[in-house]
C-alpha positions, 0 to 999 in steps of 0.5 A: 544542434541546441535543444530545448532544456528542461524548463523551456521544453515544449510540453512545458510552453504549450501542454496541450501539444499533442502531435511535435515534429523534432529531429533526433541529436543523439541515441545511446544504450542506457544503463538504467541506474540500480534500484534497492532491488538489484543491489539486494539480489546482487550477492544472490545466487540464481539458476537462471538470471534475469536477462533484461531487454537492452534500452537506449535514450534518446535525446530530441531537440524538443520534446513534448513529452515530460520527463518525471520530475515535481512530483509529476510521473513522465509522459508516454508516447511514441515516435514515428521515423520517416517510413512510418515506423512506430517506435513506443517511449517508455519513460521520460527521465531528467539527466540535469538540463536534458529530457531522455526518452527511453525506448527498446530501439537505437535511432540514428541521430540527425533522423527527423521524427514525429512524437505523439503524446498519450493523450489521455494520460497526459490530461489525467495526470495534468488534473491530478497535477493542478488539481494538487495545487489548487487544492494546497492553495486552498488550504494554505487560508486554513494556515494547513501547509502541504508537506508533500504529495503523492499522485497514485493511479486511482487517488492521490494524498497531500501529507497535511502538519494534521489531522483535520476535522470532517468539517473543514474537509467538507468545507474545503470540498466546497470552496475548490469545486467552486473555484473550479467553476468559476474558471480562474486562468492559469498560467506560467510565469518567470520570476521577473514576471512575478515580481516575487521573491521565489522559494528554490529550496525544492528544486533538484540539486542536480538542476543548474538555477544558473542555465535553468529556468524557474517555472511559476504556475500561477492560479490567477490571484490564488496561488502562485508555487514554482513547478516544472509539470505540464499544467492545465490552463483554467481552473475549470479543465479540472472538472472536479475535486473530490476528497476522501479519507484521512491516514495519519502518519509519523508525527502526526501529520496526516495524509488526505486522500483525493481525487479529480478531473474524469477520475472522481467520475470513475471512481463514482462509478467503481464504487456504485459497482461495489455497492450494488453488488454488495447491498444485491448479492451479499445484502440482498436490500436496497442500496439506500438500505446497506448502512442499516442492514450492515448495522443489523448484521454487525449486531447479529454478529455480535450477538452470535459471536457472544452465544460462541464464546459462551458455548467454547467457555462451556465445552473448555469446562467440561474437557478441563472437568475430564482432564482433572479427574484423569489427573486426580487418578493418575499423579504421572499422567500426561493429557492433551488437548487438540482443537483443528482451528487454530484460534488460541480462545478455546485452548486458553479457556481449558488452561483457566478452567482446570488452573480454577480447578486445581487452586480450588481442590488444594490437596488433590493431587493434581500439580501441573508444574511437579506431577501431571503434564499437559498438553494443548495443540491446535490447528491443522495441515489444508488451512496452511495456517499452521498453530501453537503448542503448549506444555505444562508439567514435569514432563514438558523437556521430554515432550516438547524434543518429541514435537521438535523431532516430529514437526519441523517447523515448531519454534518456541522456548520455555524451560523445567515445566514450561515450553510454548511455542508456533507452528507456521505451518505444519508438513504433510503428516507431522500432525497426524504423527504427534497426535499418535505420539500424544495417544500413545504417551496419554494412554 
C-alpha cells in the first residue's frame, strides 16, 4: 500500500482539513528513544521503578495530523474505528519520510479509520507559525536575520543577532499588523514553481531529498522560505501580532518575545486581570494610577530601607560597644552575637563596628587574633533558610569543632584564628544546642 510521505501529507496539502478518512498501514509497539533524563536515571537504583504504559506507533495511508518538525509542535487528535471506538493520538513523530501516530492501543493494519484533528490546537499553532514567518520577513528588511525561534504555550520568541531598539520594535509591531490587515495570500509552492535557488541547509539530516518534497511557504511577494509546517492561507487569518519584551542571550544576541492570533486577546485579558487585582486588592487605586502608585511605594520603600539600615547600624554599634567592654575586662573571654534572620547585614555591621573600636583603642588589650574570641551567627529553624557563622579569635578551631558536631549541615573553612561557614538548613534542636553551648563558654 502506497503511503503519503512527509512533505505531501494531507495536512500539508490542505491545512484546514478537520476530518479525514484513511487506512491503517502498520501498527507496532513503540519504544521511544531514551531522553537525557532517562540516561541519568539508568544508573540510579529505585525501590519502586516507574511502570510505563505500552505505547504503539500507527502508520496511516495519509494523515491530517502533522508530525513535529521545523519548529512546529505535533498535532493532537483522535482515530475513530469502524465500531465508533475513539482512540486518542498522543503525539505524531516523523520517522524519515513517514508520519507515526503514537497511541495507547494497537490497531489492526487494513482498518478503515476516521481522523479528527484537535482544531483549536491546530489553528493556534498555525497562527503562531505563520505569524513568525511574517515577523521574520519584516525584520529581514532591517537586516536582522532570525537565527532561531521557539513556540511556547503562551508566548514565543525569535532570536535576533543583536538587541533591537524600542523604536524599531514599535515600528515592526505596526508594520506586521498592517500586513495582516492587507490580507496577503499565503501559498505553498515547490522549487520548480518558485523559480529561485532554495536554501535547504535547515532541513533535517535524515530527510531524503531525493524522495522527499521541499515545500516553500510564500507570503504574497513579501517572503518565501522552505517550511514543512501547516500554515494559514492569508495574513488576515493571523488576526494580530503583539511584540513583547527582549532578553539578552549568548554572543550579544537577543530573544524577542511575541504572541499571535487568539493568544493576543487571551494574553491581554490575563494581564488585565493581574493589573486589576494588583490595583484593587494590593494598591487600592485605579488601574491608570498604578504607575504613579508603584513609584511612590518604591520611593517610600527606599526611604524606609535607609531608615532600617541606619537603625541596624546604630544597634550594631551598641552591641559592638558591649562586646568591647566585655573583652577589655577579660583577655581570654568569648563573646557572641546571634540574630534570627539570615540577612548578613547586621552581623557585618557588628564586625565593622568592633574592628573600628579595636583599631581606635590600641593598648587596651583587645585583639581578635591573639586574645579574645568573637562568634557571629544567624538564622533560625522554622524558616528553613539556614544561616551563617563566623568565628574570629584564638579559640576559633576549638569552637568550630564543637559547632560541626552540633550542626550537621555546616559547611565552611578557615585556619588559625578565623573560621567562616554556612548552614544551608538547621535541623530541629540544633540551633538551641549551639546557643546553649555559646552561653556556656561566654559566661
